[in-house]
C-alpha positions as YAML, in Angstrom:
chain: A
units: angstrom
residues:
- id: 1
  name: MET
  ca: [81.40, -72.20, 40.45]
- id: 2
  name: GLY
  ca: [85.07, -72.98, 41.04]
- id: 3
  name: GLY
  ca: [87.83, -70.48, 41.76]
- id: 4
  name: ASP
  ca: [88.53, -67.55, 44.04]
- id: 5
  name: HIS
  ca: [86.41, -65.12, 42.02]
- id: 6
  name: ALA
  ca: [83.62, -67.36, 40.76]
- id: 7
  name: PRO
  ca: [81.26, -67.13, 39.08]
- id: 8
  name: ALA
  ca: [82.03, -63.61, 37.78]
- id: 9
  name: THR
  ca: [85.47, -64.32, 36.29]
- id: 10
  name: ASN
  ca: [84.40, -67.68, 34.85]
- id: 11
  name: ILE
  ca: [81.43, -66.11, 33.09]
- id: 12
  name: GLY
  ca: [83.51, -63.14, 31.95]
- id: 13
  name: GLY
  ca: [86.17, -65.49, 30.61]
- id: 14
  name: ALA
  ca: [83.53, -67.51, 28.77]
- id: 15
  name: LYS
  ca: [82.15, -64.31, 27.23]
- id: 16
  name: HIS
  ca: [85.60, -63.33, 25.91]
- id: 17
  name: ALA
  ca: [86.30, -66.87, 24.67]
- id: 18
  name: LEU
  ca: [83.08, -66.93, 22.66]
- id: 19
  name: ALA
  ca: [83.95, -63.56, 21.12]
- id: 20
  name: ASP
  ca: [87.57, -64.41, 20.29]
- id: 21
  name: HIS
  ca: [87.29, -68.10, 19.36]
- id: 22
  name: PRO
  ca: [84.57, -68.86, 16.82]
- id: 23
  name: GLU
  ca: [85.75, -72.48, 16.71]
- id: 24
  name: ILE
  ca: [84.16, -72.98, 20.13]
- id: 25
  name: GLU
  ca: [80.65, -74.11, 19.20]
- id: 26
  name: ARG
  ca: [79.09, -73.86, 22.64]
- id: 27
  name: ILE
  ca: [79.98, -73.31, 26.28]
- id: 28
  name: TYR
  ca: [77.90, -74.84, 29.07]
- id: 29
  name: LEU
  ca: [78.06, -72.88, 32.32]
- id: 30
  name: VAL
  ca: [77.56, -75.38, 35.12]
- id: 31
  name: GLY
  ca: [76.43, -74.15, 38.52]
- id: 32
  name: ASP
  ca: [73.57, -72.77, 40.57]
- id: 33
  name: GLU
  ca: [71.20, -71.56, 37.84]
- id: 34
  name: ARG
  ca: [69.91, -68.55, 39.76]
- id: 35
  name: VAL
  ca: [73.40, -67.29, 40.56]
- id: 36
  name: VAL
  ca: [74.80, -68.01, 37.11]
- id: 37
  name: ARG
  ca: [71.89, -66.38, 35.27]
- id: 38
  name: ALA
  ca: [72.10, -63.25, 37.43]
- id: 39
  name: GLU
  ca: [75.79, -62.88, 36.63]
- id: 40
  name: MET
  ca: [75.19, -63.53, 32.92]
- id: 41
  name: ASP
  ca: [72.58, -60.78, 32.90]
- id: 42
  name: ALA
  ca: [74.94, -58.43, 34.72]
- id: 43
  name: GLN
  ca: [77.65, -59.06, 32.10]
- id: 44
  name: GLY
  ca: [75.31, -59.09, 29.12]
- id: 45
  name: LEU
  ca: [76.11, -62.65, 28.13]
- id: 46
  name: SER
  ca: [73.47, -64.46, 26.10]
- id: 47
  name: GLY
  ca: [72.95, -66.22, 22.78]
- id: 48
  name: HIS
  ca: [72.69, -69.71, 21.32]
- id: 49
  name: ARG
  ca: [76.38, -70.51, 22.00]
- id: 50
  name: VAL
  ca: [76.01, -70.43, 25.79]
- id: 51
  name: GLU
  ca: [73.77, -72.51, 28.01]
- id: 52
  name: ILE
  ca: [73.28, -72.98, 31.76]
- id: 53
  name: VAL
  ca: [73.30, -76.44, 33.33]
- id: 54
  name: HIS
  ca: [71.98, -76.40, 36.88]
- id: 55
  name: ALA
  ca: [74.20, -77.87, 39.60]
- id: 56
  name: PRO
  ca: [73.15, -76.87, 43.13]
- id: 57
  name: GLU
  ca: [76.24, -78.13, 45.00]
- id: 58
  name: VAL
  ca: [79.85, -76.94, 45.14]
- id: 59
  name: ILE
  ca: [82.95, -78.81, 46.35]
- id: 60
  name: GLY
  ca: [84.88, -76.31, 48.46]
- id: 61
  name: MET
  ca: [88.61, -75.71, 48.13]
- id: 62
  name: ASP
  ca: [89.16, -77.15, 51.62]
- id: 63
  name: GLU
  ca: [87.28, -80.40, 50.94]
- id: 64
  name: SER
  ca: [88.76, -83.74, 49.95]
- id: 65
  name: GLY
  ca: [88.48, -84.00, 46.18]
- id: 66
  name: ALA
  ca: [87.66, -87.70, 45.89]
- id: 67
  name: LYS
  ca: [85.26, -87.69, 48.86]
- id: 68
  name: GLY
  ca: [83.57, -84.57, 47.56]
- id: 69
  name: VAL
  ca: [82.97, -86.07, 44.13]
- id: 70
  name: ARG
  ca: [81.49, -89.24, 45.63]
- id: 71
  name: ARG
  ca: [79.38, -87.39, 48.19]
- id: 72
  name: LYS
  ca: [78.18, -84.43, 46.12]
- id: 73
  name: LYS
  ca: [76.75, -85.97, 42.97]
- id: 74
  name: ALA
  ca: [75.16, -82.63, 42.02]
- id: 75
  name: SER
  ca: [78.32, -80.55, 42.43]
- id: 76
  name: SER
  ca: [79.30, -78.31, 39.52]
- id: 77
  name: ILE
  ca: [82.50, -80.26, 38.75]
- id: 78
  name: SER
  ca: [80.66, -83.60, 38.87]
- id: 79
  name: VAL
  ca: [77.84, -82.44, 36.59]
- id: 80
  name: ALA
  ca: [80.30, -80.74, 34.21]
- id: 81
  name: THR
  ca: [82.35, -83.93, 33.92]
- id: 82
  name: ASP
  ca: [79.17, -85.95, 33.35]
- id: 83
  name: LEU
  ca: [78.49, -83.74, 30.31]
- id: 84
  name: VAL
  ca: [81.78, -84.93, 28.82]
- id: 85
  name: LYS
  ca: [81.12, -88.54, 29.83]
- id: 86
  name: GLY
  ca: [77.71, -88.44, 28.15]
- id: 87
  name: GLY
  ca: [79.03, -86.88, 24.95]
- id: 88
  name: THR
  ca: [77.27, -83.53, 25.30]
- id: 89
  name: CYS
  ca: [80.64, -81.77, 25.67]
- id: 90
  name: GLU
  ca: [84.16, -82.55, 24.54]
- id: 91
  name: ALA
  ca: [86.04, -80.84, 27.36]
- id: 92
  name: VAL
  ca: [85.61, -79.68, 30.94]
- id: 93
  name: VAL
  ca: [87.38, -76.62, 32.38]
- id: 94
  name: SER
  ca: [87.57, -75.93, 36.12]
- id: 95
  name: ALA
  ca: [89.28, -73.33, 38.31]
- id: 96
  name: GLY
  ca: [88.00, -75.00, 41.47]
- id: 97
  name: ASN
  ca: [89.31, -77.72, 43.77]
- id: 98
  name: THR
  ca: [92.10, -79.43, 41.80]
- id: 99
  name: GLY
  ca: [91.69, -82.69, 43.67]
- id: 100
  name: ALA
  ca: [87.99, -82.72, 42.81]
- id: 101
  name: ALA
  ca: [88.66, -82.02, 39.13]
- id: 102
  name: VAL
  ca: [91.23, -84.84, 38.98]
- id: 103
  name: ALA
  ca: [88.96, -87.23, 40.89]
- id: 104
  name: ALA
  ca: [85.93, -86.44, 38.74]
- id: 105
  name: ALA
  ca: [87.89, -86.95, 35.53]
- id: 106
  name: THR
  ca: [89.55, -90.20, 36.60]
- id: 107
  name: ILE
  ca: [86.44, -91.69, 38.23]
- id: 108
  name: LYS
  ca: [83.89, -90.68, 35.61]
- id: 109
  name: LEU
  ca: [85.93, -90.54, 32.39]
- id: 110
  name: ARG
  ca: [88.52, -93.15, 33.36]
- id: 111
  name: THR
  ca: [92.06, -93.19, 32.02]
- id: 112
  name: LEU
  ca: [92.95, -94.03, 28.45]
- id: 113
  name: PRO
  ca: [93.89, -97.66, 27.65]
- id: 114
  name: GLY
  ca: [97.41, -98.32, 28.91]
- id: 115
  name: VAL
  ca: [97.53, -95.21, 31.11]
- id: 116
  name: GLU
  ca: [97.79, -96.00, 34.81]
- id: 117
  name: ARG
  ca: [97.75, -92.48, 36.28]
- id: 118
  name: ALA
  ca: [96.74, -89.16, 34.80]
- id: 119
  name: GLY
  ca: [99.19, -86.28, 35.16]
- id: 120
  name: ILE
  ca: [98.79, -82.50, 35.14]
- id: 121
  name: ALA
  ca: [100.95, -80.70, 32.57]
- id: 122
  name: SER
  ca: [101.61, -77.17, 33.86]
- id: 123
  name: PRO
  ca: [103.33, -74.68, 31.53]
- id: 124
  name: LEU
  ca: [106.37, -72.78, 32.75]
- id: 125
  name: PRO
  ca: [107.88, -70.11, 30.45]
- id: 126
  name: ASN
  ca: [111.65, -70.08, 29.97]
- id: 127
  name: GLU
  ca: [114.24, -68.59, 27.61]
- id: 128
  name: HIS
  ca: [113.28, -70.98, 24.81]
- id: 129
  name: GLY
  ca: [109.48, -71.00, 25.04]
- id: 130
  name: LEU
  ca: [107.31, -73.21, 27.21]
- id: 131
  name: CYS
  ca: [108.38, -76.07, 29.44]
- id: 132
  name: ASN
  ca: [105.61, -78.32, 30.77]
- id: 133
  name: ILE
  ca: [106.02, -79.87, 34.22]
- id: 134
  name: VAL
  ca: [104.35, -83.29, 34.38]
- id: 135
  name: ASP
  ca: [103.05, -84.14, 36.96]
- id: 136
  name: ALA
  ca: [102.17, -80.89, 38.73]
- id: 137
  name: GLY
  ca: [99.95, -82.37, 41.43]
- id: 138
  name: ALA
  ca: [97.56, -85.08, 40.27]
- id: 139
  name: ASN
  ca: [99.49, -88.03, 41.69]
- id: 140
  name: PRO
  ca: [101.77, -87.17, 44.67]
- id: 141
  name: GLU
  ca: [102.82, -90.78, 45.32]
- id: 142
  name: ALA
  ca: [103.82, -91.96, 41.86]
- id: 143
  name: LYS
  ca: [105.73, -95.05, 40.80]
- id: 144
  name: PRO
  ca: [108.60, -95.05, 38.26]
- id: 145
  name: ARG
  ca: [106.40, -96.43, 35.46]
- id: 146
  name: HIS
  ca: [103.94, -93.59, 36.04]
- id: 147
  name: LEU
  ca: [106.70, -91.06, 35.37]
- id: 148
  name: LEU
  ca: [107.60, -92.91, 32.17]
- id: 149
  name: GLN
  ca: [104.02, -92.41, 31.05]
- id: 150
  name: TYR
  ca: [104.12, -88.74, 32.07]
- id: 151
  name: GLY
  ca: [107.11, -88.34, 29.76]
- id: 152
  name: ILE
  ca: [105.27, -90.02, 26.89]
- id: 153
  name: MET
  ca: [102.07, -88.04, 27.40]
- id: 154
  name: GLY
  ca: [103.91, -84.75, 27.86]
- id: 155
  name: ALA
  ca: [105.85, -85.33, 24.65]
- id: 156
  name: VAL
  ca: [102.62, -86.04, 22.75]
- id: 157
  name: TYR
  ca: [101.08, -82.82, 24.09]
- id: 158
  name: ALA
  ca: [104.18, -80.79, 23.18]
- id: 159
  name: LYS
  ca: [104.25, -82.28, 19.67]
- id: 160
  name: ARG
  ca: [100.56, -82.31, 18.78]
- id: 161
  name: VAL
  ca: [99.27, -79.19, 20.52]
- id: 162
  name: LEU
  ca: [102.36, -76.98, 20.92]
- id: 163
  name: GLY
  ca: [103.91, -77.91, 17.57]
- id: 164
  name: LYS
  ca: [107.28, -79.21, 18.80]
- id: 165
  name: ALA
  ca: [108.72, -81.56, 16.16]
- id: 166
  name: LYS
  ca: [110.97, -83.48, 18.57]
- id: 167
  name: PRO
  ca: [110.11, -82.56, 22.18]
- id: 168
  name: CYS
  ca: [112.98, -82.55, 24.67]
- id: 169
  name: VAL
  ca: [112.17, -84.49, 27.83]
- id: 170
  name: GLY
  ca: [114.11, -84.08, 31.08]
- id: 171
  name: LEU
  ca: [113.88, -85.68, 34.52]
- id: 172
  name: MET
  ca: [113.85, -83.46, 37.62]
- id: 173
  name: SER
  ca: [116.72, -84.45, 39.90]
- id: 174
  name: VAL
  ca: [119.46, -82.99, 42.11]
- id: 175
  name: GLY
  ca: [122.23, -83.12, 39.53]
- id: 176
  name: THR
  ca: [122.71, -83.59, 35.80]
- id: 177
  name: GLU
  ca: [124.95, -86.66, 36.04]
- id: 178
  name: ASP
  ca: [123.26, -89.98, 35.18]
- id: 179
  name: GLU
  ca: [123.90, -91.50, 38.60]
- id: 180
  name: LYS
  ca: [122.54, -88.55, 40.60]
- id: 181
  name: GLY
  ca: [119.27, -88.71, 42.53]
- id: 182
  name: THR
  ca: [117.45, -91.26, 44.64]
- id: 183
  name: ASP
  ca: [116.83, -94.91, 43.85]
- id: 184
  name: PHE
  ca: [113.44, -93.77, 42.57]
- id: 185
  name: THR
  ca: [114.78, -91.17, 40.12]
- id: 186
  name: ARG
  ca: [117.56, -93.51, 38.93]
- id: 187
  name: GLU
  ca: [114.94, -96.13, 38.07]
- id: 188
  name: VAL
  ca: [112.89, -93.51, 36.23]
- id: 189
  name: PHE
  ca: [116.05, -92.39, 34.41]
- id: 190
  name: ALA
  ca: [116.62, -95.91, 33.08]
- id: 191
  name: LEU
  ca: [113.00, -96.21, 31.90]
- id: 192
  name: LEU
  ca: [113.08, -92.87, 30.10]
- id: 193
  name: LYS
  ca: [116.45, -93.59, 28.52]
- id: 194
  name: GLY
  ca: [115.11, -96.77, 26.97]
- id: 195
  name: SER
  ca: [111.74, -95.31, 25.95]
- id: 196
  name: GLY
  ca: [112.59, -93.92, 22.53]
- id: 197
  name: LEU
  ca: [111.72, -90.39, 23.66]
- id: 198
  name: ASN
  ca: [114.09, -87.50, 23.04]
- id: 199
  name: PHE
  ca: [115.32, -87.84, 26.62]
- id: 200
  name: VAL
  ca: [118.02, -85.29, 27.53]
- id: 201
  name: GLY
  ca: [118.76, -86.71, 30.99]
- id: 202
  name: ASN
  ca: [118.58, -85.31, 34.49]
- id: 203
  name: ILE
  ca: [117.93, -81.61, 34.98]
- id: 204
  name: GLU
  ca: [118.13, -79.29, 37.99]
- id: 205
  name: GLY
  ca: [115.88, -76.45, 39.10]
- id: 206
  name: HIS
  ca: [117.76, -73.71, 37.25]
- id: 207
  name: ASP
  ca: [117.47, -75.68, 33.99]
- id: 208
  name: LEU
  ca: [113.73, -75.02, 34.02]
- id: 209
  name: PHE
  ca: [114.47, -71.44, 32.96]
- id: 210
  name: GLU
  ca: [117.81, -71.73, 31.15]
- id: 211
  name: ARG
  ca: [117.69, -74.91, 29.10]
- id: 212
  name: GLU
  ca: [115.68, -75.86, 26.03]
- id: 213
  name: LEU
  ca: [113.15, -78.25, 27.53]
- id: 214
  name: ASP
  ca: [109.60, -79.10, 26.48]
- id: 215
  name: VAL
  ca: [108.71, -81.62, 29.19]
- id: 216
  name: VAL
  ca: [110.08, -82.05, 32.71]
- id: 217
  name: VAL
  ca: [109.04, -85.26, 34.42]
- id: 218
  name: CYS
  ca: [108.57, -85.61, 38.18]
- id: 219
  name: ASP
  ca: [106.09, -86.97, 40.73]
- id: 220
  name: GLY
  ca: [103.10, -84.81, 41.59]
- id: 221
  name: PHE
  ca: [104.42, -83.82, 45.01]
- id: 222
  name: THR
  ca: [107.69, -82.47, 43.61]
- id: 223
  name: GLY
  ca: [106.01, -80.86, 40.61]
- id: 224
  name: ASN
  ca: [103.45, -79.01, 42.70]
- id: 225
  name: VAL
  ca: [106.11, -77.68, 45.08]
- id: 226
  name: VAL
  ca: [108.30, -76.55, 42.16]
- id: 227
  name: LEU
  ca: [105.43, -74.86, 40.35]
- id: 228
  name: LYS
  ca: [104.10, -72.98, 43.37]
- id: 229
  name: SER
  ca: [107.61, -71.95, 44.42]
- id: 230
  name: CYS
  ca: [108.22, -70.52, 40.94]
- id: 231
  name: GLU
  ca: [104.89, -68.66, 41.01]
- id: 232
  name: ALA
  ca: [105.59, -67.21, 44.45]
- id: 233
  name: THR
  ca: [109.12, -66.16, 43.46]
- id: 234
  name: ALA
  ca: [107.83, -64.36, 40.37]
- id: 235
  name: LYS
  ca: [105.22, -62.48, 42.41]
- id: 236
  name: ALA
  ca: [107.76, -61.56, 45.08]
- id: 237
  name: MET
  ca: [110.30, -60.29, 42.53]
- id: 238
  name: ALA
  ca: [107.64, -58.17, 40.80]
- id: 239
  name: LYS
  ca: [106.62, -56.69, 44.14]
- id: 240
  name: TRP
  ca: [110.22, -55.96, 45.14]
- id: 241
  name: VAL
  ca: [111.10, -54.36, 41.82]
- id: 242
  name: LYS
  ca: [107.98, -52.18, 41.93]
- id: 243
  name: ALA
  ca: [108.76, -51.07, 45.49]
- id: 244
  name: GLU
  ca: [112.35, -50.17, 44.59]
- id: 245
  name: MET
  ca: [111.21, -48.23, 41.52]
- id: 246
  name: MET
  ca: [109.05, -46.00, 43.70]
- id: 247
  name: LYS
  ca: [111.95, -44.86, 45.90]
- id: 248
  name: GLY
  ca: [112.87, -41.40, 44.79]
- id: 249
  name: VAL
  ca: [112.08, -39.09, 41.87]
- id: 250
  name: VAL
  ca: [114.86, -40.39, 39.63]
- id: 251
  name: ARG
  ca: [113.76, -44.00, 40.06]
- id: 252
  name: LYS
  ca: [110.14, -43.08, 39.40]
- id: 253
  name: PHE
  ca: [111.15, -41.36, 36.17]
- id: 254
  name: GLY
  ca: [113.18, -44.41, 35.17]
- id: 255
  name: ALA
  ca: [110.24, -46.63, 36.01]
- id: 256
  name: MET
  ca: [108.08, -44.71, 33.53]
- id: 257
  name: LEU
  ca: [110.62, -45.42, 30.80]
- id: 258
  name: VAL
  ca: [110.88, -49.15, 31.48]
- id: 259
  name: LYS
  ca: [107.19, -49.72, 32.32]
- id: 260
  name: PRO
  ca: [106.30, -51.24, 28.88]
- id: 261
  name: ALA
  ca: [109.22, -53.69, 29.09]
- id: 262
  name: PHE
  ca: [108.37, -54.55, 32.68]
- id: 263
  name: LYS
  ca: [104.72, -55.23, 31.79]
- id: 264
  name: ALA
  ca: [105.78, -57.38, 28.82]
- id: 265
  name: ALA
  ca: [108.11, -59.44, 31.01]
- id: 266
  name: MET
  ca: [105.37, -59.89, 33.61]
- id: 267
  name: ALA
  ca: [102.89, -61.01, 30.94]
- id: 268
  name: ARG
  ca: [105.41, -63.53, 29.63]
- id: 269
  name: GLY
  ca: [105.71, -65.11, 33.06]
- id: 270
  name: SER
  ca: [102.04, -64.90, 34.04]
- id: 271
  name: TYR
  ca: [99.87, -68.02, 34.19]
- id: 272
  name: GLU
  ca: [97.04, -65.89, 32.75]
- id: 273
  name: SER
  ca: [98.71, -65.95, 29.34]
- id: 274
  name: TYR
  ca: [98.74, -69.75, 29.24]
- id: 275
  name: GLY
  ca: [95.30, -70.34, 30.73]
- id: 276
  name: GLY
  ca: [95.09, -73.83, 32.11]
- id: 277
  name: SER
  ca: [96.89, -77.10, 32.62]
- id: 278
  name: PRO
  ca: [95.66, -80.20, 30.78]
- id: 279
  name: LEU
  ca: [95.12, -83.36, 32.79]
- id: 280
  name: LEU
  ca: [96.85, -85.81, 30.49]
- id: 281
  name: GLY
  ca: [95.73, -89.41, 30.24]
- id: 282
  name: THR
  ca: [91.99, -89.23, 30.84]
- id: 283
  name: ASN
  ca: [89.40, -90.40, 28.32]
- id: 284
  name: GLY
  ca: [88.22, -86.87, 27.65]
- id: 285
  name: VAL
  ca: [89.78, -83.41, 27.81]
- id: 286
  name: CYS
  ca: [90.05, -81.88, 31.29]
- id: 287
  name: ILE
  ca: [91.70, -78.48, 31.78]
- id: 288
  name: ILE
  ca: [92.60, -77.32, 35.28]
- id: 289
  name: ALA
  ca: [92.81, -73.55, 35.68]
- id: 290
  name: HIS
  ca: [94.48, -71.62, 38.49]
- id: 291
  name: GLY
  ca: [92.28, -70.98, 41.52]
- id: 292
  name: GLY
  ca: [92.97, -67.26, 41.27]
- id: 293
  name: SER
  ca: [92.19, -67.14, 37.54]
- id: 294
  name: SER
  ca: [91.16, -63.84, 36.00]
- id: 295
  name: GLU
  ca: [88.84, -63.52, 33.01]
- id: 296
  name: LEU
  ca: [91.89, -63.61, 30.73]
- id: 297
  name: ALA
  ca: [93.10, -66.83, 32.34]
- id: 298
  name: ILE
  ca: [89.69, -68.48, 31.96]
- id: 299
  name: LYS
  ca: [89.46, -67.37, 28.34]
- id: 300
  name: ASN
  ca: [92.86, -68.94, 27.65]
- id: 301
  name: ALA
  ca: [91.95, -72.10, 29.57]
- id: 302
  name: LEU
  ca: [88.95, -72.49, 27.25]
- id: 303
  name: ARG
  ca: [91.27, -71.92, 24.29]
- id: 304
  name: VAL
  ca: [93.61, -74.66, 25.53]
- id: 305
  name: ALA
  ca: [90.61, -76.98, 25.86]
- id: 306
  name: ALA
  ca: [89.53, -76.27, 22.28]
- id: 307
  name: GLU
  ca: [93.08, -76.85, 21.01]
- id: 308
  name: SER
  ca: [93.33, -80.19, 22.82]
- id: 309
  name: VAL
  ca: [90.03, -81.32, 21.32]
- id: 310
  name: SER
  ca: [90.92, -80.22, 17.78]
- id: 311
  name: HIS
  ca: [94.28, -82.02, 17.88]
- id: 312
  name: ARG
  ca: [92.66, -85.29, 19.05]
- id: 313
  name: LEU
  ca: [95.08, -85.47, 21.96]
- id: 314
  name: GLY
  ca: [93.57, -88.59, 23.59]
- id: 315
  name: PRO
  ca: [93.93, -90.96, 20.61]
- id: 316
  name: HIS
  ca: [97.51, -89.78, 20.03]
- id: 317
  name: ILE
  ca: [98.42, -90.45, 23.68]
- id: 318
  name: GLU
  ca: [96.82, -93.89, 23.52]
- id: 319
  name: GLU
  ca: [98.79, -94.68, 20.37]
- id: 320
  name: GLU
  ca: [102.12, -93.56, 21.85]
- id: 321
  name: ILE
  ca: [101.60, -95.41, 25.12]
- id: 322
  name: ALA
  ca: [101.02, -98.60, 23.14]
- id: 323
  name: ARG
  ca: [103.98, -97.94, 20.81]
- id: 324
  name: CYS
  ca: [106.52, -97.15, 23.51]
- id: 325
  name: GLY
  ca: [105.47, -100.21, 25.47]
- id: 326
  name: GLN
  ca: [105.41, -100.77, 29.19]
- id: 327
  name: PRO
  ca: [108.37, -101.40, 31.48]
- id: 328
  name: GLY
  ca: [109.03, -104.99, 32.26]
...
């Protein structure tokens, strides 16, 4: 029931995921049974690989996530997370209230041994592939040791799920020199440098798109601002380019010629292509999809969930947290 276009896009995305990913054994659609079933019938979705789980309540986008989870025990995100907690499911995917998804996962599933705070890993495409920002909003008021763990967990995700042999980890700061930044970022720098990770040092905003990076570490406040600023910039640029292309016959003709390249570039930078952001560090897979997710985005979020399950991401994170040790 979560997202700007729920439940239609969520059900449509599930339908496409079931068709394109046979490795997904079953999808449970959690929400108001009457509403969900009506939409399933409208889209022609049925079969033994899909099942409805009734949840009469919804945590709105404007509600406090933690309070909503505690108050609305029968909300769709709470019931969906309980399915993972009880072992019925191996992953939960939500395009709804991010705070509620994070709260439900951390309260009900708990964090993995050694992990103090879960972090959202949000993919950002650049010249070299994908760069994951960790944390992108789960923990706005983080401590230096939390960012060390974000670096470890992000590196595990990049290695195990994305296939990076030696993930490059950078720290978001205001300059590339070692001494740049606040007291907070300098402390994080020292922790990451001594962690055994492939730490490449401080990075700046432009490095997100120009430099070979697999993980960029920052607190949730900074990460969320960076991510949403990048998304808004991409949308604005696409709108401006389209408007300029429509000015005059010559430009319109040129636009027809470059339309395939323009569409390809837009797809490369679209969140729809990457689906969802894993909440790293919880004792169970939780994928957070964009609130404005389309059917394609939901399908890919379900794919990301299946990939995280198949690569046994949780045990690998637990192992690396123990191996890298904790800051003294």
